[in-house]
C-alpha positions as CSV (number, residue, x, y, z in Angstrom):
1,M,0.0,0.1,0.1
2,Y,1.1,4.0,-0.1
3,S,2.7,5.1,3.1
4,R,3.9,8.2,1.7
5,I,2.1,10.1,-1.2
6,L,2.9,13.4,-3.0
7,V,0.7,15.9,-4.7
8,P,2.6,18.8,-6.6
9,L,0.4,21.7,-6.2
10,D,0.6,25.0,-7.6
11,G,-2.2,27.2,-6.5
12,S,-4.9,26.4,-9.3
13,E,-7.9,24.1,-8.9
14,L,-6.1,22.0,-11.6
15,A,-4.0,20.7,-9.1
16,E,-6.1,20.4,-6.2
17,R,-8.3,18.0,-8.4
18,A,-5.5,15.1,-6.9
19,L,-6.1,15.3,-3.4
20,P,-9.6,13.7,-3.1
21,T,-7.7,10.3,-4.6
22,A,-4.6,10.9,-2.7
23,Y,-6.6,11.4,0.5
24,A,-8.7,7.7,0.1
25,L,-5.6,6.3,-1.1
26,A,-3.4,7.6,2.2
27,A,-6.9,6.9,4.2
28,Q,-7.1,3.1,3.3
29,S,-3.2,2.4,4.3
30,E,-3.1,4.9,6.9
31,G,-0.2,6.9,5.2
32,E,0.5,10.5,4.7
33,V,0.1,13.0,1.8
34,L,2.9,15.4,1.3
35,M,2.0,18.5,-0.7
36,V,4.7,20.3,-2.7
37,R,4.7,23.8,-4.2
38,A,7.3,25.4,-5.7
39,V,7.5,28.9,-4.9
40,I,8.9,31.0,-8.2
41,P,9.4,34.5,-7.3
42,E,7.7,37.4,-9.1
43,H,9.9,39.0,-12.0
44,V,9.9,42.0,-13.9
45,L,11.9,43.9,-16.2
46,V,13.6,46.9,-15.4
47,P,16.1,49.3,-17.5
48,D,19.9,48.1,-18.2
49,A,22.4,50.6,-18.8
50,L,24.1,47.6,-21.1
51,S,21.4,45.5,-22.7
52,G,18.6,47.8,-22.6
53,Y,16.4,45.5,-20.1
54,G,17.3,42.8,-17.7
55,L,15.5,40.6,-15.3
56,F,15.0,41.6,-11.6
57,W,13.7,39.5,-8.6
58,P,12.9,42.2,-5.8
59,D,13.3,41.2,-2.4
60,R,9.6,42.3,-1.3
61,P,7.5,39.9,-3.7
62,A,9.9,37.1,-3.2
63,E,8.7,37.0,0.4
64,Q,5.2,37.8,-0.7
65,A,5.2,35.0,-2.9
66,H,6.5,32.6,0.1
67,D,3.8,34.3,2.5
68,E,0.8,34.0,0.2
69,A,1.6,30.4,-1.0
70,R,2.3,29.1,2.8
71,A,-1.2,30.8,3.5
72,A,-2.8,28.9,0.4
73,M,-1.3,25.5,1.7
74,L,-2.8,25.8,5.0
75,K,-6.2,26.8,4.1
76,V,-5.7,23.2,1.7
77,R,-4.8,21.1,4.5
78,E,-7.5,22.8,6.7
79,S,-10.0,21.1,4.0
80,A,-8.4,17.9,4.2
81,P,-10.6,14.6,5.4
82,K,-10.3,14.2,9.5
83,G,-7.7,11.0,10.1
84,V,-5.6,11.6,6.9
85,R,-2.4,13.1,8.4
86,T,-1.0,16.3,5.9
87,R,1.9,18.1,5.5
88,F,2.9,21.0,3.1
89,Q,6.8,21.8,1.4
90,L,7.5,24.9,-0.1
91,V,10.4,24.7,-1.6
92,D,12.5,27.0,-4.4
93,G,13.7,26.0,-7.8
94,G,12.1,24.7,-10.9
95,A,8.4,22.9,-10.5
96,A,9.9,19.3,-12.0
97,E,13.1,19.3,-9.9
98,S,11.2,20.2,-6.9
99,I,8.7,17.5,-7.2
100,L,11.8,14.9,-7.7
101,D,13.9,15.6,-4.9
102,A,10.9,16.2,-2.7
103,A,10.0,12.2,-3.9
104,V,13.4,11.1,-3.1
105,D,14.2,13.2,0.1
106,N,10.8,11.9,1.8
107,K,11.0,8.4,0.2
108,C,7.4,8.9,-1.4
109,D,5.9,5.7,-3.2
110,L,3.6,7.5,-5.3
111,I,2.8,10.6,-7.0
112,V,-0.3,11.7,-7.9
113,M,-0.6,15.0,-10.3
114,S,-3.4,16.2,-12.5
115,S,-3.8,17.2,-15.9
116,H,-5.9,19.2,-18.4
117,G,-8.2,16.5,-20.1
118,Y,-9.5,18.6,-23.2
119,S,-6.0,18.4,-24.8
120,G,-4.9,15.3,-24.2
121,M,-1.1,13.9,-22.9
122,T,0.6,15.2,-26.1
123,R,1.0,19.2,-25.0
124,W,2.7,17.8,-21.4
125,V,4.5,14.9,-22.7
126,L,6.8,17.8,-25.1
127,G,9.0,19.6,-22.8
128,S,6.6,19.9,-19.6
129,V,6.8,19.4,-15.7
130,A,4.9,16.2,-16.3
131,E,6.9,14.9,-18.4
132,K,10.3,15.5,-16.4
133,V,8.4,13.8,-13.7
134,L,7.3,11.0,-15.8
135,H,10.9,10.4,-16.8
136,S,12.7,10.6,-13.4
137,A,10.5,9.9,-10.6
138,P,11.8,7.5,-8.3
139,C,8.0,6.3,-7.7
140,P,4.8,5.2,-9.4
141,V,3.1,8.4,-10.9
142,L,-0.6,8.4,-11.3
143,V,-1.8,11.4,-13.4
144,L,-5.3,12.2,-13.0
145,R,-7.7,13.7,-16.1
146,G,-11.3,14.1,-16.8
147,R,-13.3,11.8,-14.5
148,L,-12.2,11.3,-11.1
149,D,-13.9,8.5,-9.9
150,L,-11.5,5.4,-10.5
151,S,-14.0,2.6,-10.7
152,R,-12.5,0.6,-13.5
153,I,-8.9,-0.4,-14.3
154,L,-6.9,-1.8,-17.6
155,V,-3.7,-3.5,-17.6
156,P,-2.3,-4.1,-20.6
157,L,-0.1,-7.6,-20.3
158,D,2.0,-8.8,-23.3
159,G,4.0,-11.4,-21.1
160,S,6.9,-9.7,-20.4
161,P,7.9,-9.1,-16.6
162,L,8.1,-5.2,-17.5
163,A,4.6,-5.2,-18.0
164,E,3.6,-7.6,-15.1
165,N,5.7,-5.1,-12.8
166,A,2.3,-2.8,-12.9
167,L,0.2,-5.3,-11.9
168,P,0.6,-5.6,-7.5
169,Q,0.5,-2.0,-7.1
170,T,-2.5,-1.7,-9.8
171,L,-4.3,-4.3,-7.2
172,D,-3.4,-2.3,-4.1
173,L,-4.7,0.9,-5.5
174,A,-7.8,-0.9,-7.1
175,E,-8.6,-2.5,-3.6
176,A,-8.3,1.0,-1.5
177,L,-10.5,2.4,-4.2
178,G,-13.0,-0.1,-4.4
179,A,-12.2,-0.4,-8.3
180,S,-12.4,-3.8,-10.7
181,V,-9.6,-4.7,-12.7
182,T,-9.7,-5.7,-16.3
183,L,-6.2,-7.7,-17.8
184,L,-5.8,-7.2,-21.3
185,R,-3.6,-9.0,-24.0
186,A,-3.5,-7.8,-27.5
187,V,-2.9,-10.8,-30.1
188,Q,-1.5,-9.1,-33.2
189,P,-3.2,-10.3,-36.3
190,L,-1.3,-12.4,-38.7
191,P,-0.7,-10.2,-41.8
192,L,-3.1,-11.6,-44.7
193,T,0.4,-12.8,-46.7
194,D,1.5,-14.6,-43.7
195,I,-1.9,-16.3,-43.5
196,E,-2.1,-17.6,-47.0
197,T,1.2,-18.6,-47.3
198,L,0.6,-20.9,-44.0
199,N,-3.0,-22.3,-46.0
200,D,-0.7,-23.0,-49.2
201,A,1.2,-25.2,-46.8
202,E,-2.0,-26.9,-45.5
203,R,-5.5,-25.9,-45.8
204,G,-6.7,-24.0,-43.0
205,L,-3.3,-23.7,-41.1
206,G,-3.6,-19.9,-41.2
207,Q,-6.5,-19.9,-38.7
208,R,-5.4,-22.6,-36.7
209,Y,-2.5,-20.2,-36.4
210,T,-4.4,-17.4,-35.4
211,E,-6.8,-19.4,-32.9
212,E,-3.7,-21.3,-31.1
213,L,-2.0,-17.4,-30.5
214,I,-5.7,-16.6,-28.9
215,R,-5.7,-19.6,-26.6
216,E,-2.2,-19.0,-25.7
217,A,-3.1,-15.4,-24.8
218,Q,-5.9,-16.6,-23.0
219,D,-4.3,-19.2,-20.9
220,Y,-1.6,-16.9,-19.6
221,L,-4.0,-14.3,-18.9
222,D,-6.1,-16.8,-17.1
223,F,-2.6,-18.0,-15.2
224,A,-1.9,-13.9,-14.4
225,E,-5.4,-13.9,-12.8
226,R,-5.2,-17.0,-10.5
227,T,-1.9,-15.7,-9.2
228,H,-2.2,-12.0,-8.4
229,T,-6.2,-13.0,-7.4
230,R,-7.2,-10.8,-4.6
231,S,-10.6,-11.3,-2.5
232,R,-11.4,-7.6,-2.5
233,V,-11.0,-7.2,-5.9
234,A,-13.3,-8.2,-8.8
235,M,-10.9,-9.3,-12.3
236,H,-11.5,-10.4,-15.5
237,A,-9.4,-11.0,-18.5
238,V,-9.8,-10.7,-22.3
239,V,-8.0,-11.0,-25.4
240,V,-8.3,-8.9,-28.0
241,P,-7.3,-10.0,-31.5
242,E,-5.8,-6.2,-33.0
243,A,-2.8,-4.4,-32.4
244,P,-1.5,-3.8,-28.9
245,A,-2.0,0.6,-28.8
246,E,-5.5,0.3,-30.9
247,A,-6.8,-2.9,-28.7
248,I,-6.1,-0.7,-25.4
249,L,-7.5,2.6,-27.1
250,R,-10.6,1.1,-28.7
251,Y,-11.3,-1.4,-25.8
252,T,-10.9,2.0,-23.0
253,D,-13.2,3.9,-25.3
254,I,-16.1,1.2,-25.4
255,H,-15.8,-0.3,-21.8
256,N,-15.3,2.8,-20.4
257,I,-12.3,2.2,-18.7
258,D,-11.2,5.1,-16.2
259,L,-7.6,4.6,-15.5
260,I,-4.8,2.4,-17.4
261,A,-2.1,1.2,-15.7
262,M,1.3,0.5,-17.6
263,S,5.0,0.1,-17.0
264,T,7.7,1.5,-19.3
265,H,11.5,1.2,-19.3
266,G,13.5,3.2,-16.1
267,R,16.5,3.6,-18.5
268,T,15.2,5.2,-21.2
269,G,11.7,6.9,-19.4
270,V,9.5,9.1,-21.5
271,S,12.0,9.4,-24.4
272,R,11.4,6.0,-25.4
273,W,7.6,6.6,-25.8
274,L,8.5,9.6,-28.1
275,Y,9.3,7.4,-30.8
276,G,6.0,5.5,-31.7
277,S,5.8,2.9,-28.6
278,V,2.7,1.3,-27.4
279,A,2.7,3.6,-24.4
280,D,3.3,6.7,-26.4
281,K,0.5,5.7,-28.5
282,V,-1.5,4.9,-25.5
283,L,-0.8,8.7,-24.1
284,R,-1.2,10.6,-27.0
285,G,-4.7,8.9,-27.9
286,S,-6.5,8.3,-24.7
287,H,-8.3,10.7,-22.6
288,H,-8.3,8.4,-19.7
289,S,-6.2,8.9,-16.2
290,M,-3.0,6.8,-16.5
291,L,-0.7,5.0,-13.9
292,V,2.6,4.8,-14.9
293,F,5.5,2.3,-13.6
294,R,9.5,2.9,-14.4
295,A,11.1,0.0,-14.2
296,A,14.6,-0.3,-12.5
297,A,17.3,0.9,-14.9
């Protein structure tokens, strides 16, 4: 379970939308919610004798920014549910670096943050705070978008230990939120030319081979379901005969999935997604919330 959950805040209502989910998870595990806010001093352009204009950070605005941020954080803490331990931390410096440093220093085991639902992940995957957090986070990152009711969770599995890395903690989250979990295995259809080649060798061989792939995929999911069964989590498995990314996106839309949980390589992080991987296509093509795990490098 999650004992120390970090929620980045910036004073916006959007960022604070992550708090109810963090509170629910913390309450389930008797954990703590750490709210982190990077305070960036206000700056102004002032005349400069050499270059014309220069940036200047007055002492008073910096102090005022800290005072205002502290007051805002205290107000947010007051609204936390009774019984949930909370604390906040104000830090100077870049937002992404502050989040990552706080996660490491406080040994956080989950980061929960909000993202705009209307623009998809594309805008923040490229060069934003969330990209940097996803790329280097020392723990899983739960990015909330759109609906905050996380009652249906999808875990795509491809038979690899990397993909399976997402399953145990996703089940922890599902148990805490009272959510159901669907295990999905996509089976890439054989190209028509390959099926014809198999059929030329033996009549119906192409169809039988495809059916065998689907049976093997179902057996694998059934085994994963039995291995990771939880008495308080409703689980079921489904095999989709389609390319992986397309299968995930289509299934989540048709079956109203609220959250997709996936793993990515720790050694490459988000940079790998930018070159056409399955996770990249899902991030760019889905408007659903994501729970992202980074495997150890």
